[in-house]
Biopython code that builds the backbone (N, CA, C, O; Angstrom):
import numpy as np
from Bio.PDB.StructureBuilder import StructureBuilder

atoms = [
    (1, "MET", "N", (38.337, 90.162, 178.818)),
    (1, "MET", "CA", (39.048, 91.147, 178.176)),
    (1, "MET", "C", (40.636, 90.673, 178.024)),
    (1, "MET", "O", (41.049, 90.029, 178.988)),
    (2, "LYS", "N", (41.472, 90.878, 177.072)),
    (2, "LYS", "CA", (42.325, 90.813, 176.360)),
    (2, "LYS", "C", (43.729, 91.800, 176.383)),
    (2, "LYS", "O", (43.707, 92.872, 175.778)),
    (3, "LEU", "N", (44.464, 91.533, 176.831)),
    (3, "LEU", "CA", (45.782, 92.329, 176.647)),
    (3, "LEU", "C", (46.578, 91.895, 175.359)),
    (3, "LEU", "O", (46.906, 90.749, 175.050)),
    (4, "ILE", "N", (46.827, 93.123, 174.646)),
    (4, "ILE", "CA", (47.346, 93.161, 173.179)),
    (4, "ILE", "C", (48.817, 93.774, 173.355)),
    (4, "ILE", "O", (48.881, 94.980, 173.595)),
    (5, "ILE", "N", (49.829, 93.143, 173.270)),
    (5, "ILE", "CA", (51.407, 93.771, 173.261)),
    (5, "ILE", "C", (51.675, 93.667, 171.779)),
    (5, "ILE", "O", (51.573, 92.590, 171.191)),
    (6, "ALA", "N", (51.941, 94.539, 171.312)),
    (6, "ALA", "CA", (52.161, 95.002, 169.806)),
    (6, "ALA", "C", (53.808, 95.608, 170.000)),
    (6, "ALA", "O", (54.116, 96.471, 170.822)),
    (7, "ILE", "N", (54.607, 95.046, 169.194)),
    (7, "ILE", "CA", (55.512, 95.809, 169.452)),
    (7, "ILE", "C", (56.258, 95.951, 167.695)),
    (7, "ILE", "O", (56.526, 94.991, 166.973)),
    (8, "ILE", "N", (56.498, 97.740, 167.283)),
    (8, "ILE", "CA", (55.900, 98.076, 166.083)),
    (8, "ILE", "C", (57.615, 98.687, 165.811)),
    (8, "ILE", "O", (58.301, 99.069, 166.759)),
    (9, "HIS", "N", (58.028, 98.689, 164.629)),
    (9, "HIS", "CA", (59.371, 99.939, 164.278)),
    (9, "HIS", "C", (58.694, 101.377, 164.452)),
    (9, "HIS", "O", (57.542, 101.776, 164.282)),
    (10, "GLU", "N", (59.858, 101.982, 164.853)),
    (10, "GLU", "CA", (59.808, 103.270, 164.920)),
    (10, "GLU", "C", (58.972, 103.882, 163.956)),
    (10, "GLU", "O", (57.975, 104.468, 164.377)),
    (11, "ARG", "N", (59.184, 103.855, 162.788)),
    (11, "ARG", "CA", (58.894, 104.350, 161.622)),
    (11, "ARG", "C", (57.019, 104.597, 161.354)),
    (11, "ARG", "O", (56.411, 105.549, 160.865)),
    (12, "ASP", "N", (56.538, 103.296, 161.913)),
    (12, "ASP", "CA", (55.101, 102.968, 161.833)),
    (12, "ASP", "C", (54.485, 103.592, 162.791)),
    (12, "ASP", "O", (53.279, 103.791, 162.643)),
    (13, "LYS", "N", (55.226, 104.108, 164.145)),
    (13, "LYS", "CA", (54.711, 104.399, 165.119)),
    (13, "LYS", "C", (53.207, 105.446, 165.021)),
    (13, "LYS", "O", (52.056, 105.195, 165.379)),
    (14, "GLN", "N", (53.790, 106.659, 164.390)),
    (14, "GLN", "CA", (52.670, 107.738, 164.047)),
    (14, "GLN", "C", (51.380, 107.112, 163.571)),
    (14, "GLN", "O", (50.345, 107.188, 164.232)),
    (15, "LYS", "N", (51.460, 106.539, 162.496)),
    (15, "LYS", "CA", (50.477, 106.193, 161.832)),
    (15, "LYS", "C", (49.530, 105.236, 162.214)),
    (15, "LYS", "O", (48.344, 105.183, 161.891)),
    (16, "THR", "N", (50.148, 104.515, 162.908)),
    (16, "THR", "CA", (49.560, 103.009, 163.861)),
    (16, "THR", "C", (48.844, 103.469, 165.177)),
    (16, "THR", "O", (47.881, 102.938, 165.729)),
    (17, "CYS", "N", (49.572, 104.626, 165.560)),
    (17, "CYS", "CA", (48.887, 105.172, 167.034)),
    (17, "CYS", "C", (47.379, 105.982, 166.758)),
    (17, "CYS", "O", (46.348, 105.923, 167.429)),
    (18, "ASP", "N", (47.763, 107.002, 165.106)),
    (18, "ASP", "CA", (46.911, 107.693, 164.832)),
    (18, "ASP", "C", (45.616, 107.095, 164.423)),
    (18, "ASP", "O", (44.559, 107.705, 164.584)),
    (19, "ALA", "N", (45.686, 105.782, 163.839)),
    (19, "ALA", "CA", (44.650, 104.940, 163.357)),
    (19, "ALA", "C", (43.951, 104.464, 164.587)),
    (19, "ALA", "O", (42.724, 104.554, 164.622)),
    (20, "LEU", "N", (44.780, 103.836, 165.864)),
    (20, "LEU", "CA", (44.333, 103.160, 166.843)),
    (20, "LEU", "C", (43.286, 104.291, 167.631)),
    (20, "LEU", "O", (42.127, 104.031, 167.956)),
    (21, "LEU", "N", (44.008, 105.651, 167.862)),
    (21, "LEU", "CA", (43.046, 106.409, 168.387)),
    (21, "LEU", "C", (41.574, 107.052, 167.595)),
    (21, "LEU", "O", (40.460, 107.151, 168.111)),
    (22, "GLU", "N", (41.948, 107.403, 166.316)),
    (22, "GLU", "CA", (40.906, 107.519, 165.410)),
    (22, "GLU", "C", (39.908, 106.396, 165.833)),
    (22, "GLU", "O", (38.752, 106.731, 166.092)),
    (23, "ALA", "N", (40.246, 105.193, 165.914)),
    (23, "ALA", "CA", (38.942, 104.091, 166.086)),
    (23, "ALA", "C", (38.538, 103.841, 167.489)),
    (23, "ALA", "O", (37.787, 102.927, 167.830)),
    (24, "GLY", "N", (39.189, 104.880, 168.437)),
    (24, "GLY", "CA", (38.422, 104.738, 170.068)),
    (24, "GLY", "C", (39.337, 103.870, 170.546)),
    (24, "GLY", "O", (38.992, 103.521, 171.675)),
    (25, "HIS", "N", (40.354, 103.355, 170.204)),
    (25, "HIS", "CA", (41.429, 102.131, 171.323)),
    (25, "HIS", "C", (42.176, 103.053, 171.823)),
    (25, "HIS", "O", (42.738, 104.004, 171.280)),
    (26, "LYS", "N", (42.139, 102.640, 173.110)),
    (26, "LYS", "CA", (43.158, 103.510, 174.261)),
    (26, "LYS", "C", (44.725, 102.660, 174.600)),
    (26, "LYS", "O", (44.700, 101.510, 175.037)),
    (27, "PHE", "N", (45.581, 103.132, 174.429)),
    (27, "PHE", "CA", (46.672, 102.316, 174.653)),
    (27, "PHE", "C", (47.960, 102.652, 175.454)),
    (27, "PHE", "O", (47.714, 103.786, 175.864)),
    (28, "THR", "N", (49.369, 102.266, 175.975)),
    (28, "THR", "CA", (50.006, 102.740, 176.487)),
    (28, "THR", "C", (51.166, 102.567, 175.626)),
    (28, "THR", "O", (51.225, 101.439, 175.137)),
    (29, "GLU", "N", (52.070, 103.329, 175.312)),
    (29, "GLU", "CA", (53.220, 103.440, 174.528)),
    (29, "GLU", "C", (54.488, 103.486, 175.341)),
    (29, "GLU", "O", (54.768, 104.400, 176.117)),
    (30, "VAL", "N", (55.263, 102.382, 175.091)),
    (30, "VAL", "CA", (56.558, 102.294, 175.306)),
    (30, "VAL", "C", (57.715, 102.388, 174.653)),
    (30, "VAL", "O", (57.754, 101.724, 173.617)),
    (31, "ALA", "N", (58.690, 103.011, 174.927)),
    (31, "ALA", "CA", (59.777, 103.055, 173.872)),
    (31, "ALA", "C", (60.882, 101.812, 173.913)),
    (31, "ALA", "O", (61.658, 101.665, 174.858)),
    (32, "SER", "N", (60.855, 101.235, 173.145)),
    (32, "SER", "CA", (61.529, 99.600, 173.066)),
    (32, "SER", "C", (62.960, 99.909, 172.000)),
    (32, "SER", "O", (63.125, 100.873, 171.253)),
    (33, "THR", "N", (63.863, 98.757, 172.232)),
    (33, "THR", "CA", (64.869, 98.903, 171.156)),
    (33, "THR", "C", (65.236, 97.358, 171.535)),
    (33, "THR", "O", (65.341, 96.747, 172.599)),
    (34, "GLY", "N", (65.396, 96.981, 170.003)),
    (34, "GLY", "CA", (65.825, 94.727, 169.955)),
    (34, "GLY", "C", (65.932, 95.032, 168.365)),
    (34, "GLY", "O", (65.689, 95.956, 167.589)),
    (35, "GLY", "N", (66.418, 93.765, 168.343)),
    (35, "GLY", "CA", (66.138, 93.175, 166.979)),
    (35, "GLY", "C", (67.590, 92.991, 166.598)),
    (35, "GLY", "O", (68.321, 93.117, 167.581)),
    (36, "PHE", "N", (68.132, 92.772, 165.650)),
    (36, "PHE", "CA", (69.187, 92.271, 164.910)),
    (36, "PHE", "C", (70.163, 93.676, 164.683)),
    (36, "PHE", "O", (71.388, 93.760, 164.594)),
    (37, "LEU", "N", (69.305, 94.537, 164.639)),
    (37, "LEU", "CA", (69.961, 95.877, 164.135)),
    (37, "LEU", "C", (69.805, 96.756, 165.021)),
    (37, "LEU", "O", (69.934, 97.861, 164.493)),
    (38, "ARG", "N", (69.532, 96.856, 166.413)),
    (38, "ARG", "CA", (69.106, 97.475, 167.630)),
    (38, "ARG", "C", (68.516, 98.803, 167.153)),
    (38, "ARG", "O", (68.673, 99.867, 167.753)),
    (39, "ASP", "N", (67.830, 98.648, 166.030)),
    (39, "ASP", "CA", (67.025, 99.609, 165.828)),
    (39, "ASP", "C", (65.584, 100.234, 166.786)),
    (39, "ASP", "O", (64.916, 99.338, 167.303)),
    (40, "GLY", "N", (65.192, 101.405, 166.985)),
    (40, "GLY", "CA", (64.138, 101.592, 167.829)),
    (40, "GLY", "C", (63.157, 101.236, 167.211)),
    (40, "GLY", "O", (63.002, 101.189, 165.991)),
    (41, "ASN", "N", (62.101, 100.838, 168.442)),
    (41, "ASN", "CA", (60.860, 100.332, 168.388)),
    (41, "ASN", "C", (59.767, 100.838, 169.432)),
    (41, "ASN", "O", (60.236, 101.402, 170.421)),
    (42, "THR", "N", (58.437, 100.726, 169.366)),
    (42, "THR", "CA", (57.650, 101.243, 170.342)),
    (42, "THR", "C", (56.624, 99.863, 170.582)),
    (42, "THR", "O", (56.048, 99.177, 169.737)),
    (43, "THR", "N", (56.642, 99.754, 172.047)),
    (43, "THR", "CA", (55.835, 98.897, 172.192)),
    (43, "THR", "C", (54.530, 99.325, 172.756)),
    (43, "THR", "O", (54.574, 99.998, 173.786)),
    (44, "LEU", "N", (53.363, 99.035, 172.232)),
    (44, "LEU", "CA", (52.061, 99.370, 172.293)),
    (44, "LEU", "C", (51.440, 98.331, 173.528)),
    (44, "LEU", "O", (51.746, 97.140, 173.593)),
    (45, "LEU", "N", (50.581, 98.968, 174.417)),
    (45, "LEU", "CA", (50.086, 97.768, 175.349)),
    (45, "LEU", "C", (48.352, 98.405, 175.085)),
    (45, "LEU", "O", (48.051, 99.578, 175.305)),
    (46, "LEU", "N", (47.545, 97.538, 174.672)),
    (46, "LEU", "CA", (46.367, 97.546, 174.690)),
    (46, "LEU", "C", (45.424, 96.537, 175.232)),
    (46, "LEU", "O", (45.375, 95.377, 174.821)),
    (47, "GLY", "N", (44.392, 97.218, 176.534)),
    (47, "GLY", "CA", (43.177, 96.637, 177.047)),
    (47, "GLY", "C", (42.158, 96.418, 176.093)),
    (47, "GLY", "O", (41.714, 97.505, 175.721)),
    (48, "ALA", "N", (41.693, 95.615, 175.633)),
    (48, "ALA", "CA", (40.363, 95.458, 174.879)),
    (48, "ALA", "C", (39.428, 94.086, 174.883)),
    (48, "ALA", "O", (39.946, 93.023, 175.224)),
    (49, "PRO", "N", (38.205, 94.138, 174.541)),
    (49, "PRO", "CA", (37.045, 92.919, 174.900)),
    (49, "PRO", "C", (37.684, 92.187, 174.097)),
    (49, "PRO", "O", (38.474, 92.586, 173.241)),
    (50, "LYS", "N", (37.348, 90.955, 174.350)),
    (50, "LYS", "CA", (37.487, 89.692, 173.567)),
    (50, "LYS", "C", (36.976, 90.386, 171.734)),
    (50, "LYS", "O", (37.809, 90.562, 170.845)),
    (51, "GLU", "N", (36.124, 90.543, 171.647)),
    (51, "GLU", "CA", (35.283, 91.258, 170.520)),
    (51, "GLU", "C", (35.769, 92.349, 169.559)),
    (51, "GLU", "O", (35.264, 92.643, 168.476)),
    (52, "GLN", "N", (37.048, 93.002, 170.267)),
    (52, "GLN", "CA", (37.745, 94.062, 169.598)),
    (52, "GLN", "C", (39.028, 93.928, 169.357)),
    (52, "GLN", "O", (39.792, 94.836, 169.031)),
    (53, "VAL", "N", (39.360, 92.497, 169.550)),
    (53, "VAL", "CA", (40.932, 92.028, 169.318)),
    (53, "VAL", "C", (41.167, 92.116, 167.552)),
    (53, "VAL", "O", (42.005, 92.838, 167.012)),
    (54, "ASP", "N", (40.326, 91.309, 166.926)),
    (54, "ASP", "CA", (40.618, 91.627, 165.805)),
    (54, "ASP", "C", (40.509, 92.742, 164.899)),
    (54, "ASP", "O", (41.064, 92.786, 163.802)),
    (55, "ASP", "N", (39.727, 93.704, 165.422)),
    (55, "ASP", "CA", (39.730, 94.952, 165.004)),
    (55, "ASP", "C", (41.157, 95.686, 165.393)),
    (55, "ASP", "O", (41.653, 96.399, 164.520)),
    (56, "VAL", "N", (41.700, 95.580, 166.391)),
    (56, "VAL", "CA", (43.007, 96.025, 166.987)),
    (56, "VAL", "C", (43.880, 95.616, 166.152)),
    (56, "VAL", "O", (44.465, 96.440, 165.450)),
    (57, "MET", "N", (44.184, 94.096, 166.039)),
    (57, "MET", "CA", (45.350, 93.550, 165.324)),
    (57, "MET", "C", (45.130, 94.128, 163.823)),
    (57, "MET", "O", (46.080, 94.735, 163.328)),
    (58, "GLY", "N", (44.155, 94.006, 163.203)),
    (58, "GLY", "CA", (43.906, 94.507, 161.978)),
    (58, "GLY", "C", (44.216, 95.653, 161.271)),
    (58, "GLY", "O", (44.673, 95.771, 160.133)),
    (59, "ILE", "N", (43.748, 96.916, 162.523)),
    (59, "ILE", "CA", (44.423, 98.249, 162.370)),
    (59, "ILE", "C", (46.348, 98.443, 162.443)),
    (59, "ILE", "O", (47.096, 99.212, 161.838)),
    (60, "ILE", "N", (46.620, 97.358, 163.468)),
    (60, "ILE", "CA", (48.227, 97.307, 163.593)),
    (60, "ILE", "C", (48.695, 96.946, 162.221)),
    (60, "ILE", "O", (49.558, 97.522, 161.559)),
    (61, "SER", "N", (47.976, 95.887, 161.900)),
    (61, "SER", "CA", (48.638, 95.055, 160.474)),
    (61, "SER", "C", (48.418, 95.857, 159.240)),
    (61, "SER", "O", (49.090, 95.657, 158.229)),
    (62, "SER", "N", (47.699, 96.554, 159.295)),
    (62, "SER", "CA", (47.590, 97.708, 157.949)),
    (62, "SER", "C", (48.528, 98.774, 157.940)),
    (62, "SER", "O", (48.967, 99.311, 156.924)),
    (63, "LYS", "N", (48.877, 99.118, 159.355)),
    (63, "LYS", "CA", (49.942, 100.492, 159.116)),
    (63, "LYS", "C", (51.469, 99.903, 159.597)),
    (63, "LYS", "O", (52.340, 100.718, 159.903)),
    (64, "CYS", "N", (51.693, 98.692, 159.636)),
    (64, "CYS", "CA", (52.902, 98.323, 159.887)),
    (64, "CYS", "C", (53.561, 97.416, 158.789)),
    (64, "CYS", "O", (53.350, 96.205, 158.727)),
    (65, "SER", "N", (54.317, 98.052, 157.991)),
    (65, "SER", "CA", (54.723, 97.105, 156.833)),
    (65, "SER", "C", (56.114, 96.777, 156.929)),
    (65, "SER", "O", (56.883, 97.491, 157.572)),
    (66, "THR", "N", (56.558, 95.543, 156.214)),
    (66, "THR", "CA", (57.867, 95.294, 156.164)),
    (66, "THR", "C", (58.768, 95.874, 155.181)),
    (66, "THR", "O", (58.219, 96.141, 154.112)),
    (67, "ARG", "N", (59.950, 96.126, 155.260)),
    (67, "ARG", "CA", (60.637, 97.063, 153.752)),
    (67, "ARG", "C", (61.977, 96.326, 154.525)),
    (67, "ARG", "O", (62.285, 95.969, 155.662)),
    (68, "GLU", "N", (62.653, 96.339, 152.948)),
    (68, "GLU", "CA", (64.177, 95.984, 153.016)),
    (68, "GLU", "C", (65.133, 97.362, 153.103)),
    (68, "GLU", "O", (65.034, 98.431, 152.501)),
    (69, "GLN", "N", (66.012, 96.936, 154.010)),
    (69, "GLN", "CA", (67.119, 97.844, 153.982)),
    (69, "GLN", "C", (68.661, 97.255, 154.173)),
    (69, "GLN", "O", (68.889, 96.163, 154.692)),
    (70, "PHE", "N", (69.492, 97.988, 153.762)),
    (70, "PHE", "CA", (70.887, 97.559, 153.474)),
    (70, "PHE", "C", (71.848, 97.693, 155.155)),
    (70, "PHE", "O", (71.823, 98.653, 155.924)),
    (71, "VAL", "N", (72.332, 96.878, 155.256)),
    (71, "VAL", "CA", (72.961, 97.077, 156.404)),
    (71, "VAL", "C", (74.543, 96.868, 155.966)),
    (71, "VAL", "O", (74.831, 95.879, 155.291)),
    (72, "SER", "N", (75.657, 97.902, 156.395)),
    (72, "SER", "CA", (76.670, 97.780, 155.865)),
    (72, "SER", "C", (77.501, 96.863, 156.678)),
    (72, "SER", "O", (78.283, 96.016, 156.247)),
    (73, "GLN", "N", (77.103, 97.272, 158.467)),
    (73, "GLN", "CA", (78.152, 96.689, 159.396)),
    (73, "GLN", "C", (76.835, 96.009, 160.512)),
    (73, "GLN", "O", (76.102, 96.985, 160.674)),
    (74, "PRO", "N", (76.420, 95.200, 161.065)),
    (74, "PRO", "CA", (75.475, 95.004, 161.891)),
    (74, "PRO", "C", (76.598, 95.019, 163.162)),
    (74, "PRO", "O", (77.814, 95.131, 163.002)),
    (75, "PRO", "N", (75.792, 94.859, 164.665)),
    (75, "PRO", "CA", (76.731, 94.985, 165.669)),
    (75, "PRO", "C", (77.748, 94.051, 165.942)),
    (75, "PRO", "O", (77.516, 92.927, 165.499)),
    (76, "PRO", "N", (78.744, 94.189, 166.510)),
    (76, "PRO", "CA", (79.956, 93.016, 166.606)),
    (76, "PRO", "C", (79.107, 91.756, 167.129)),
    (76, "PRO", "O", (78.587, 91.016, 166.294)),
    (77, "ASP", "N", (78.978, 91.537, 168.334)),
    (77, "ASP", "CA", (78.013, 91.035, 168.690)),
    (77, "ASP", "C", (77.163, 89.671, 167.846)),
    (77, "ASP", "O", (76.937, 88.509, 168.183)),
    (78, "ALA", "N", (76.856, 90.453, 166.644)),
    (78, "ALA", "CA", (75.853, 89.596, 166.264)),
    (78, "ALA", "C", (77.133, 88.561, 164.835)),
    (78, "ALA", "O", (76.708, 87.590, 164.208)),
    (79, "LEU", "N", (78.199, 88.964, 164.705)),
    (79, "LEU", "CA", (78.868, 88.191, 164.133)),
    (79, "LEU", "C", (79.405, 87.197, 164.294)),
    (79, "LEU", "O", (79.689, 86.360, 163.437)),
    (80, "GLY", "N", (79.693, 87.161, 165.867)),
    (80, "GLY", "CA", (80.485, 86.017, 166.343)),
    (80, "GLY", "C", (82.039, 86.480, 166.668)),
    (80, "GLY", "O", (82.379, 87.662, 166.627)),
    (81, "ALA", "N", (82.919, 85.421, 166.990)),
    (81, "ALA", "CA", (84.419, 85.762, 167.385)),
    (81, "ALA", "C", (85.182, 85.835, 165.887)),
    (81, "ALA", "O", (85.368, 84.995, 165.007)),
    (82, "GLY", "N", (85.517, 87.197, 166.028)),
    (82, "GLY", "CA", (86.525, 87.578, 165.031)),
    (82, "GLY", "C", (85.662, 87.880, 163.501)),
    (82, "GLY", "O", (86.273, 87.897, 162.433)),
    (83, "GLY", "N", (84.563, 88.048, 163.571)),
    (83, "GLY", "CA", (83.850, 88.081, 162.236)),
    (83, "GLY", "C", (83.556, 89.419, 161.760)),
    (83, "GLY", "O", (83.001, 90.259, 162.468)),
    (84, "MET", "N", (84.008, 89.665, 160.299)),
    (84, "MET", "CA", (84.054, 90.889, 159.743)),
    (84, "MET", "C", (83.502, 91.020, 158.380)),
    (84, "MET", "O", (83.982, 90.502, 157.372)),
    (85, "LEU", "N", (82.468, 91.746, 158.445)),
    (85, "LEU", "CA", (81.297, 91.950, 157.529)),
    (85, "LEU", "C", (81.676, 92.912, 156.148)),
    (85, "LEU", "O", (80.760, 93.729, 156.246)),
    (86, "LEU", "N", (82.116, 93.150, 155.451)),
    (86, "LEU", "CA", (82.514, 94.319, 154.558)),
    (86, "LEU", "C", (81.381, 94.861, 153.438)),
    (86, "LEU", "O", (81.218, 95.976, 152.941)),
    (87, "THR", "N", (80.583, 93.433, 153.238)),
    (87, "THR", "CA", (79.681, 93.826, 151.911)),
    (87, "THR", "C", (78.339, 94.369, 152.597)),
    (87, "THR", "O", (78.118, 94.207, 153.797)),
    (88, "PRO", "N", (77.612, 94.917, 151.874)),
    (88, "PRO", "CA", (76.454, 95.081, 152.499)),
    (88, "PRO", "C", (75.386, 94.303, 152.593)),
    (88, "PRO", "O", (74.928, 94.184, 151.457)),
    (89, "ILE", "N", (74.693, 93.656, 153.434)),
    (89, "ILE", "CA", (73.309, 92.889, 153.168)),
    (89, "ILE", "C", (71.914, 93.487, 153.681)),
    (89, "ILE", "O", (71.625, 94.394, 154.461)),
    (90, "LYS", "N", (71.213, 92.634, 152.946)),
    (90, "LYS", "CA", (69.816, 93.287, 152.890)),
    (90, "LYS", "C", (69.127, 92.671, 153.763)),
    (90, "LYS", "O", (69.237, 91.447, 153.833)),
    (91, "VAL", "N", (68.260, 93.367, 154.626)),
    (91, "VAL", "CA", (67.453, 92.646, 155.869)),
    (91, "VAL", "C", (66.164, 93.323, 155.572)),
    (91, "VAL", "O", (66.019, 94.300, 154.837)),
    (92, "GLN", "N", (64.956, 92.485, 156.439)),
    (92, "GLN", "CA", (63.501, 93.102, 156.323)),
    (92, "GLN", "C", (63.507, 93.756, 157.834)),
    (92, "GLN", "O", (63.901, 93.219, 158.869)),
    (93, "VAL", "N", (63.015, 94.931, 157.678)),
    (93, "VAL", "CA", (62.692, 95.571, 158.685)),
    (93, "VAL", "C", (61.189, 95.789, 158.890)),
    (93, "VAL", "O", (60.378, 95.585, 157.987)),
    (94, "GLY", "N", (60.764, 96.323, 160.433)),
    (94, "GLY", "CA", (59.640, 96.741, 160.295)),
    (94, "GLY", "C", (58.812, 95.736, 160.411)),
    (94, "GLY", "O", (59.347, 94.640, 160.580)),
    (95, "GLY", "N", (57.258, 95.785, 160.358)),
    (95, "GLY", "CA", (56.483, 94.725, 160.611)),
    (95, "GLY", "C", (56.027, 94.964, 161.802)),
    (95, "GLY", "O", (56.228, 96.034, 162.377)),
    (96, "ALA", "N", (55.298, 93.895, 162.350)),
    (96, "ALA", "CA", (54.623, 93.885, 163.793)),
    (96, "ALA", "C", (54.885, 92.924, 164.601)),
    (96, "ALA", "O", (55.218, 91.995, 163.865)),
    (97, "VAL", "N", (54.952, 92.491, 165.948)),
    (97, "VAL", "CA", (54.824, 91.324, 166.294)),
    (97, "VAL", "C", (53.796, 91.738, 167.410)),
    (97, "VAL", "O", (53.870, 92.802, 168.026)),
    (98, "MET", "N", (52.771, 90.723, 167.614)),
    (98, "MET", "CA", (51.751, 91.075, 168.525)),
    (98, "MET", "C", (51.499, 89.742, 169.282)),
    (98, "MET", "O", (51.695, 88.672, 168.706)),
    (99, "PHE", "N", (51.135, 89.789, 170.366)),
    (99, "PHE", "CA", (50.688, 89.010, 171.403)),
    (99, "PHE", "C", (49.468, 89.318, 172.044)),
    (99, "PHE", "O", (49.219, 90.414, 172.546)),
    (100, "VAL", "N", (48.575, 88.174, 172.021)),
    (100, "VAL", "CA", (47.019, 88.312, 172.873)),
    (100, "VAL", "C", (47.293, 87.506, 174.188)),
    (100, "VAL", "O", (47.650, 86.332, 174.098)),
    (101, "VAL", "N", (47.136, 88.101, 175.394)),
    (101, "VAL", "CA", (46.985, 87.852, 176.501)),
    (101, "VAL", "C", (45.981, 87.905, 177.197)),
    (101, "VAL", "O", (45.379, 88.978, 177.187)),
    (102, "ASP", "N", (45.381, 86.661, 178.135)),
    (102, "ASP", "CA", (44.053, 86.944, 178.713)),
    (102, "ASP", "C", (44.591, 87.749, 180.124)),
    (102, "ASP", "O", (45.678, 87.694, 180.700)),
    (103, "VAL", "N", (43.559, 88.389, 180.374)),
    (103, "VAL", "CA", (43.596, 89.362, 181.422)),
    (103, "VAL", "C", (42.623, 88.882, 182.687)),
    (103, "VAL", "O", (41.452, 89.261, 182.691)),
    (104, "GLU", "N", (43.101, 88.090, 183.696)),
    (104, "GLU", "CA", (42.428, 87.889, 184.508)),
    (104, "GLU", "C", (41.622, 88.654, 185.275)),
    (104, "GLU", "O", (40.407, 88.454, 185.254)),
    (105, "ARG", "N", (42.065, 89.439, 185.902)),
    (105, "ARG", "CA", (41.418, 90.805, 186.543)),
    (105, "ARG", "C", (41.698, 92.524, 185.835)),
    (105, "ARG", "O", (42.819, 92.852, 185.448)),
    (106, "PHE", "N", (40.684, 93.326, 185.774)),
    (106, "PHE", "CA", (40.983, 94.595, 185.137)),
    (106, "PHE", "C", (40.376, 95.646, 186.214)),
    (106, "PHE", "O", (39.217, 95.380, 186.532)),
    (107, "GLU", "N", (40.947, 96.806, 186.844)),
    (107, "GLU", "CA", (40.450, 97.651, 187.399)),
    (107, "GLU", "C", (41.153, 98.892, 187.018)),
    (107, "GLU", "O", (42.352, 99.058, 186.793)),
    (108, "ARG", "N", (40.170, 99.737, 186.990)),
    (108, "ARG", "CA", (40.652, 101.445, 186.711)),
    (108, "ARG", "C", (40.437, 102.102, 187.666)),
    (108, "ARG", "O", (39.293, 102.414, 187.998)),
    (109, "VAL", "N", (41.679, 102.512, 188.420)),
    (109, "VAL", "CA", (41.143, 103.448, 189.611)),
    (109, "VAL", "C", (41.540, 104.806, 189.416)),
    (109, "VAL", "O", (41.216, 105.667, 190.234)),
]
sb = StructureBuilder()
sb.init_structure("model")
sb.init_model(0)
sb.init_chain("A")
sb.init_seg("    ")
for serial, (resi, resn, name, xyz) in enumerate(atoms, 1):
    if name == "N":
        sb.init_residue(resn, " ", resi, " ")
    sb.init_atom(name, np.array(xyz, "f"), 0.0, 1.0, " ", f" {name:<3s}", serial, name[0])
structure = sb.get_structure()
């Protein structure tokens, strides 16, 4: 048994969750925030047999795409002491970060 932890952008949540459910995968969804832009994310926790890990990761990869976004002012703590940024900058957002962890024991009660 494996635990897949997938952190995805909020914009990709619905289509990713729909595709996982359609393929018969169960998961727990946790709202999260992070990264440079403090954007909304969703963390998915999925338990799966070793044989299904590639299928789950493939579904998530196919539904979570990176895209460019212009940011006019990042959070103040991202610039350092006294920093000021006035020109919009282009950053990449979206995609997915996935971790696969061995599960020593699993019980459903």
